[in-house]
C-alpha positions in Angstrom: -11.9 -74.6 -135.8 -8.9 -74.1 -138.0 -7.4 -71.2 -139.9 -5.0 -71.6 -142.8 -2.8 -68.9 -141.3 -2.2 -71.0 -138.1 0.9 -73.0 -138.4 0.9 -76.2 -136.4 3.8 -76.5 -133.9 2.7 -79.5 -131.9 -0.2 -82.0 -131.4 -0.8 -84.2 -128.4 -3.0 -86.9 -130.1 -6.0 -85.8 -128.1 -7.1 -83.0 -130.4 -5.1 -80.2 -128.8 -2.6 -78.1 -130.7 0.1 -75.4 -130.3 -0.2 -73.1 -133.2 1.8 -70.1 -134.5 -0.7 -67.4 -135.3 0.0 -65.5 -138.5 -3.6 -64.0 -138.6 -4.3 -62.6 -135.2 -7.4 -60.7 -134.2 -7.1 -57.0 -133.4 -6.4 -57.9 -129.8 -3.7 -60.4 -130.7 -0.1 -60.2 -131.9 1.4 -61.5 -135.1 3.5 -64.5 -134.3 1.8 -65.3 -131.0 1.5 -68.9 -129.9 -2.0 -70.3 -129.5 -3.4 -73.3 -127.6 -6.2 -74.9 -129.5 -8.6 -77.5 -128.2 -10.7 -79.0 -131.0 -12.8 -80.9 -128.4 -13.6 -77.7 -126.4 -13.7 -75.6 -129.6 -11.6 -72.9 -128.1 -8.3 -71.2 -128.8 -6.3 -68.8 -126.7 -2.8 -67.2 -126.7 -0.2 -68.8 -124.4 2.9 -66.8 -125.5 3.6 -63.6 -127.5 6.1 -65.5 -129.7 7.9 -68.9 -130.1 10.9 -67.3 -128.5 8.8 -66.5 -125.4 7.3 -70.0 -125.3 10.8 -71.6 -125.5 12.2 -69.2 -122.9 9.3 -70.0 -120.5 9.8 -73.7 -121.0 13.5 -73.4 -120.4 12.9 -71.5 -117.2 10.4 -74.1 -116.1 12.9 -76.9 -116.8 15.6 -75.1 -114.8 13.1 -74.7 -112.0 12.5 -78.5 -111.9 8.9 -78.3 -113.1 9.3 -81.1 -115.6 11.1 -84.5 -115.5 11.9 -87.1 -118.1 10.4 -90.6 -117.4 12.3 -93.7 -118.6 11.2 -95.3 -121.8 7.8 -96.8 -121.9 6.7 -100.1 -123.5 7.1 -98.5 -127.0 10.6 -97.3 -126.2 9.5 -93.6 -126.0 10.6 -91.3 -123.3 7.9 -89.1 -121.7 8.2 -85.6 -120.2 6.1 -85.3 -117.1 5.0 -82.1 -115.4 5.9 -81.9 -111.7 3.8 -78.8 -111.2 
């Protein structure tokens, strides 16, 4: 379930992606951000643009909905949802 006009923004290592949609359906918007689950074989829009996605994430950070965990065994910090 891929489209050559979906640009990959992120991957979570469990077959889920955030994609920039440059080939929307008639109901979509050029430049919308999609969540794609390869396991569930579904994709749906989560933001009208990258700017909207980042603004929402920034607002969520300011509202305390996420926190940063200390480094794990591999020395990597993890962002945790507090929602």
